[in-house]
N, C-alpha and C positions, 0 to 999 in steps of 0.2 A: 490498623495493623500496627505491632510497634517492632522495629527493627534496629540496626545498629546505628544510632542517631547519637550525635553530638550532647556531650553533659550540659548540664544549665537549661535545657529547654525553655524551661518557666519563667526565666529573666531576661532583661534585654537591656542593653547598655548604647543607647542612639550615638552616632559619629555626627560630628558636624557636615554640614551638605556636603561640603567638597574637598572629601576623603580622596584626594588623588594619586597618581604613581609616587610623586616626588616625597609622599609621606606616608607609602606603602611600607610594611614593615615585613611582609613575604621575603623569602632568602632570593639572593638571586641565583639561577645556578647557570651551569654551561647549558649552549644551546645544544638540545637534543639530534640523537642520531638517526637518523632516517633510514631504518633497516629494508625499505621495501627493494624487492632485486626486479629495476626495472627493465624490459625487453631493450633489446636494440630496435631502429628502425628495422634494419635486415632481418632480423630473427623473427619480429612481427609479420613482416611482408612475406615473411617463408611460411609461417603458421596459417595465415590469411589465403595463401595460396593453395596449400593443401585441404583447409577447409572447404573453399570453394570447388576444388577438385573431385572431392568425396561427393561432396554434394550434386555436384552437376550429373556425375558418373553415376551415382543413384538415380536422379532421375530419366537420364537418356536410356538406363537398362530397365528402366519398369516402363519405359515408353516403347521401346523394341519389344518388350514380352507382350504388352498390351495391341500394337498392332500387328504382331505374327501371329499369336496365340489366341483369337478370336474365338474360337471353341473352350477356350480354357477358361471362360468367364471370369477373366482376372477383374475386369472393369467393375463387375457386380460385387467380388469381395472387395475391392478396393475403397469402394464407395462404401459398404457396408463398415469398414475397419473405421473409417474416418469420420462416420456417424457414430460410432459405437458408444464414443464418451457421452455424448449429449443425449442417447438413449438410455444409457444406463444412470445417467444424473438425473434423469425423469422420474425412473421408476422408485429411486432413491428417495428422489424429493417427495413424491404421492406416499412411498410406507414412511415416510420421517416426519409427514406432517399428519397422517392417521395416528403414528404413534404418539407424539405430541400430543393431539386432539385427549388421545385416551389418557393420556397421562395427567395431565392438567385437569382432568375433571373427576379422577379417583384420588389425584394427589395435587393439591391445588399448591401453587407456588409459595416457599416459605417468605416470610417477612425478613427483611433485610435492615441490619441495623445501620443507624448514621454511620457515612461514612466522607473521609475527606478525598476531594479530587483536585490534583492538579492539573490543568486545564493549558495545555501548552500551543501557541500560536507563533509557527516561525515564519517568519516573513523576508522579502529580498524587493521586489520590485513593486510590491503592494503601498496604496498611499496612505497616510496616515489618518484620511478620512476611512479608509477600507477598514485599516486596524482597528480604530475606534469603534466602530460600528459591528463588529466581530467582538469584540469584548463586552458591549452591552447586549447584544443577542446572546452571547453565554449567561450573562446575569438575568437575563429573562427567560432562560431555558425551564423553567419550572422545575431545578432541583433537589426542592425540599423535600426531604429532612437532611439531605448533603449538605455540606458545604463544599466550596472551590476557593481556591487560589489560583487568577490566571497570570500565564509567564507568556511573555511575547520575546520571542528573541531575533533583534533584528541583524541580518547577515550583509555588514558591509556598507548598509547605505543608509544613512543617519535621517531618522525620521523624529519629529516634533511631538513625540508621545508624552513628555513631559508637560508641555503646558494646558493638557488636557486632565492633569491629575489635581486631585482638589486639595491634596493633603502629602505631603512628601514626609517620610521617617527617614529614610536611608539613600545616601548616595555617595557611590565611590568608585574608583576605579583600580583594577587589577590585571596582571598578567596572566597569559592561560596560553595552554601548549595545543594547537590544532591536533585533529587523530593523524593528518597527515605530516605531523612532527614539526611545524612550524609556530614560531613564535608570535603571540600576538596580545591585544588589549582588549580588555572588556568592563564596558562602560554600564553599569549596575544603578537604576534607579527604583525605588521599591518606595510604595504610598497605597493610596487609596485613589480613583475615580467614582465618586459622591460614594456609594456604599460597595465600591468593590475592590476588594484588595487586588493590587496588579505590582508585578514586579518586570521592568523591563532591563534586559540585556542586548547591548548592543555591541555587536564584534566590530570593532572599527575596521578592520581588512575582511575580506569576503573569504569564506571558506567552505561554502555550500551547506544545503539543507541536512544533508548526513550528518556533517560535523555538529549542527545545531541539536537534531537529536541524540547523537552520542552526548553533546555536552549536557543537556537536560534530564536525561536518564543519570547521568553519573552522580549530578546533583540531587537530585529529587527520588530517583528509583533505589532499589537495592545497590551498596556499592560495591563494585568490582576491584579486585586488589591490584589491580595495575594500573589504574587511572593513575594521568599524571599527577606530579606533586601539587602544581597550581591547584587544579582541580580540586583536590583534597581538600586544602588549604580552605579555600573557596566555600567546599562545601559546609565544613565546619564551621564559617562563621557568618554563613547565612542562617544555619541551624539554630545559632547562638543567639545571634543579635539582630536578624531580621524576622524569619515567620512566627516568631513569636508575637510581634506587634503587628504582622500582617492576619494571624489566626485569629488575634483577640481572645482566645477563650484559654483555659485551661486542661481543658479535655484533650488539644489536640496532642498527639504523639507520634505523628507521623501520617504521611500520605496512604492511601489505601490504592488509590488510581491513578495513573495518567491520561489524561483525555487531550490526543491528539488532533487538530484541524489545522486550516488554511485560512488567512486572512481574506482570501476571495471565493470561499464557500459560505452558504448558508445552512447553517443547522437548523432543523424542523424543532420545533417545541417540543420536549420531552425526550429526546433523542441520547442526552447528556443520561438521563437517568434510566433508562432501558437498558443501554450498553454496561453501567455501572453495574446495576443489579443483575444483569445476565451471568456477567463474568462473578459476580459474587456468589450466587447461588450454585455456581461449579466449581468444586475443590481444585480440579484439574485444569479449569481456564486458565490460559498465561494474558490471553487479549482475546479482543472481540470485535466484529466491524459492523457497520451499518450500509445502508443500501444509497448510493450515488447515482443520481440523477444528474440531465442537462439543466441547468438553468435556463428558464424561458425570459431573457432579457428584454425588457420594454425594447420594440423596434426588430429583434431579434426571432420572436416568433415562430415565424415560417422561414427563417434560414437554412438555405441548401444546407449546411455544415451541422446545423442543428438537428432538422429533421434524419440528415444520415447517420449522425454518430447517436442519437435518440435510441435508435432500435438497436444499433451495431454489436456484434457480440457472435453471432451466429456464423456468417461467411464473412463480413467485412472484417474481422480480426480473428478468423479462425485460426490462422498460420500462427499467429501467438496466444495462442487460447487463453491462458490464465487473465490477461491482460484485460479482458473484456470487462470495462468498466463500468458501462452503462445496461440498460435494462436486461435485454434479452439474457446474456451471459451470468448475468449475477442470479436471474433466477431461475435458470438452470443448473450451472455449473455451480456457483458459489453457495448455493443454496443446498446441492447437496453434500459441496463440502463441508460446510457447516454442520448438518445432520452427523456428519462421520466425527465431527472436531477435526480437521484438518483444511482449515482454509490457507490456501497455499499464498495469497495477497491481500496483505488488508491495507486498506486505501490510507493514504495520509490526512485524509480530508476528513474522517469519520472512524476512528477508530482507538478504544479503551484498552489501558494496558496496565496490567496486575503491578502492584509494586508486591514481589516475592524473589527470593532467593535464584533461581532460575535465570533471572533478568539480568542480575551480575555476569553470570556466564554467556549469554545472549549479545550483551553488549559489548563483552570482550573477544568475541567471535566476530561481531561484527564491525569494530573499530582495530583487529589487528591488520599489522601490514603482511602483504603477500610476500612471502620470501622466494618462491620459483617463478620458473620461466613461462609457465602455461599461460596464454593469452586469455583462456576463456577466466581462469582466475582473477586476473586483473579487470575482466571485462565486468564480472558481476561484482567484486567487491568496491570497485570505484566509481562505475557508472551507476548503479544499483542502489536504490533507497528502501521503498516500502516492501519490496518482493525480497530482498536480500534481508532484511531487521526479520521480517516474517518466518523465512529457513532457519537464520539464527533462533530465532524462537524454537522453533518445534526440533530443531538438532540438540536441544537439552535433554530431551527424555520423550519417549514414547508414549507416555502417559499424560502429556500435556496435549492441551485441545486449545484451537482458536475455531472460535464461534460467527457466525453470522446472523442478525439482527435485522431482519428487514424491515420491522415498523421503527427501525430507526434511521430517518433520511437526512438528508445532504445534497444540497444540490451545487454542482460546480458551472464553471464557464467554460466551453468548449472551444477550440481553434474555429477560426473564421476564414481560415485563408488556409489554400495546398500548401504555402511553403511552412506555416505553420503544424498543420495537420502532419504532415512528412516528418518534420523533425521530431513531433512529439509521439509518433508511433513508431520510428526507429529506436528512440530512446525506451519506449515502454518494450517493443519488440525483441529490443536487443537482451532486454531484462530477464523478459518471459521466455524467452527461447532458451539463453544461456542455462537461467537457473533451473530449467527443466533437468537439465544433466545433474546438477546437486541434488535435485529430489529424488533423481533417479538412483544416484549411487553415493550419496551421503550418507551420515553416518546418522543411527536412530529413527529412521524413517518408517511409518509401518507399510505393509505388503501393497494395500490399497493406493498409497500416496507413490509408491514406485511405479507401479502396474498405469497409474494414470500420466504419470511422468514419461513413461516409455511410449505409450501412446501419442501423447503431444511430440516428442522427438520424433518419432518416425513420420507423424503427420506433417509438422511444420518442414521438414528436411526434404520433402515432396511435393512442393507448392509449386511447382512448374510443370511435374507429372499429373496432379491434379487436375492442371486445368483442360490438359489434354484428355483426360480421364472422363472430364466431364463432357467435351464433346464427342467420343466415341460412343459414351453412355447415350446421348439423344440421337444419334444415329442409329445405335442398335435400337433404339425404343421406337422411332420410326419404321424401321426397314423388318427387325426379324425379333419382334419382342415375344415373349411368353409370359402370360398375364400371372402363371406361379412364380415365375422367376423374380418378376417386378414386385410381386406380394411382399415379399420380406424386406427389398429396398423401400419401398412405399412406408412400411412400419417404422421401420427403424429412421428413417430419415423425417418424418413428418409427424409423429408422435411428440418430439420436442416443441414443434411448431404449434400444436395443440394444445400442450398445455401450458407454454407463453400464453395463448389467447385466452383459454381456462381465467389463468392468473391477471390478465386485462380486467375481465369481468367482475371477480373478487376484490382485487386489492385500489384502494381509493385512489392512489396516487398515479397508478397507471389507467386508470380510467379518465382521467381528467387527460390525459395524453395520447386515448387510444387512436383516434384518427390519424395525429400524426405519426404514431407507432405504425401504422397502417401504411401510411405513403412513405415512411423510412424502411419499410419492408422491401416494400416496390424498388427503390431506390438502390439498394444495397444488393438486391438481386442483380441489378444492370452493372453495376460499378466494380463490386468487391471482388472479381476475380482479377481485374487489373491492378487493383491497390493492393492486393496481397503480392504481387509477383515484383510491384514497384518497391512494398516496402521492406520485403526480405531481401531483395537484391542490395537496397542499401545498407541494410543490418549486416551483410555479407561483405561487401565492398569495405564499411567502416569495421571490421573487426578489428579489436584492439586500441580503436581512438576512444578517446574518454570526454570527449566534447561534448557539445551537446548539438 
């Protein structure tokens, strides 16, 4: 794909290995003004109290109605509503798979011409060994006939990746401005690890993963008009003097895709090609993601936390629905979103992003400062990463599609302690819950996405009532149940579980873990109601906090 690219891409003039800030010719600019409108502590506290008050009032009203109106069948209606999205997602998945099979039989997938892929590895606490291992795993992922350049962005913690490079072609220091309008320095090294073209960009001061994503897309995706001046100058320099050497090919005219993964994730062989070709075959696709599973680390195969999170998705994370990172939620909900073409959360460990003009608008929205006082806006813009970027992409046009490719698999390490688990779930839960408000009322969302978001907002807000409702339902089941009344509830609630069980039989990755998934199912049934209440309470009490 050819787009706005600095001139003279076919030539290269290498600098001396130590081109530092002292001899940098970039102009000295004034310190940028941070236009973010931050709420005062009292204003944030006031909004938090209002939010908690509304949620508590809704739950109390629903609880009173359920207790006093036993004959109203409110408990049954509430359960049907809560389960409706999983049920509808299952129906969409089944129909989508049948249609997909028919299309592939009568119209085989078209061949995709060779692509140029930039593979991004953002790193913070990962070790040098993990980073190098990830680089070579991407090299051995089997991407031919496509070609890739690997970019590692170190976020404030230096790693001696340079010593692993067998040939260095460029080494510089350049100023840059972070997305929070802070002045910083980038140390850039480009060259090869054996036969792998690699560029290491080290941010001297930590600025967060979101800043790394913005920097990467500003440098290598379609450029936005309002990127910082230093970033524009660095982009020009890299395209004129670095990339021609790394690509070692006169056919390079620009990147077609940007692949995002993490240094602590293991991407299965063939995943990169499957994602790239899925995006390339769909003219409206702006991104595609793969399937994320819990990595079965040696010594942790039977870890309680791995078993719990391996299955988790339906009840354990039901209150912050789309976050469902692992098996159940992906096979039931994300697969349905993929058939609709509106996956609402593209995980950072296995996502392929197209290089296209709409990405300039997406990164502009993703990076723009919040100028209002509403704490919801601050929460999603400064705490969110993957989900917020996905929303920014889809908000560029109703025609744009985000895809799910379950055959492209990545494994990631799950939290192994209650403290780590709750900290991670608070962040993910906050991002999922508050971003649903934007999917509900944001710009250029299709009706299906708005309806799904509305169901989630209502469902997640009633987390306390839902626990009581389950108790009332079980009580009614024992004392005065009527089979015809229960039939609808059983169908709506259990069809998604049966569909997932069917998926376990068919899918080779799930078959390997079937016994652990069954155990995880029962663990989830026992402790998920308590975890749901704890995590939602932490989200509510930390509204307005941008920390981890």
